[in-house]
C-alpha positions in Angstrom: 204.2 -75.8 467.5 204.3 -78.6 464.9 207.2 -81.0 464.8 209.3 -81.2 461.7 209.4 -84.4 459.7 212.4 -86.2 458.3 211.2 -85.3 454.8 211.2 -81.6 455.6 214.8 -81.9 456.9 216.0 -83.8 453.9 214.4 -81.5 451.3 215.6 -78.4 453.1 212.2 -76.8 453.6 212.6 -76.5 457.4 214.0 -73.2 458.8 215.3 -73.2 462.3 213.6 -71.1 465.0 215.4 -68.2 466.5 217.0 -70.4 469.1 219.0 -73.3 467.7 222.0 -75.4 468.9 224.4 -78.0 467.8 223.9 -81.7 468.8 227.0 -83.8 469.3 227.7 -87.5 469.2 229.0 -89.3 472.3 232.6 -88.5 471.3 231.9 -84.8 471.2 231.8 -84.5 467.4 229.3 -82.0 465.9 226.5 -83.8 464.1 223.6 -81.5 463.3 222.2 -78.1 464.1 218.7 -78.3 465.5 215.9 -76.3 467.1 213.0 -77.4 469.3 210.8 -78.3 466.3 213.4 -80.5 464.5 215.6 -82.0 467.2 213.6 -85.3 467.3 213.6 -85.8 463.5 217.2 -84.8 463.2 218.5 -87.2 465.8 216.4 -90.0 464.5 218.7 -90.1 461.5 221.5 -91.4 463.7 222.0 -94.9 465.2 221.6 -94.9 469.0 225.1 -96.1 469.5 226.4 -92.9 467.9 224.6 -90.8 470.5 225.2 -93.0 473.5 228.9 -94.0 473.0 231.0 -96.2 470.8 234.6 -97.3 470.2 236.4 -98.9 467.3 235.1 -102.4 468.0 231.5 -101.1 467.8 231.9 -99.5 464.4 233.5 -102.7 463.0 235.8 -100.9 460.5 239.2 -102.3 460.0 242.1 -99.9 460.5 244.5 -100.1 457.5 248.2 -100.2 458.3 250.2 -97.2 457.2 252.3 -97.7 454.1 255.9 -96.5 454.2 
């Protein structure tokens, strides 16, 4: 069983095997649907902190105040 490459994922040439599942980030947000052959390449697209846990200070994005 050959592993899928990032290029195959990006160009859409990979078709999932019969058994596939959703991978989630550390906050429980759906990231990508994977199978045994593509899970490694698919998760390599994400920074480790996304998979292991983060909070607002980690993503370093300012929260804009609401305008009334």
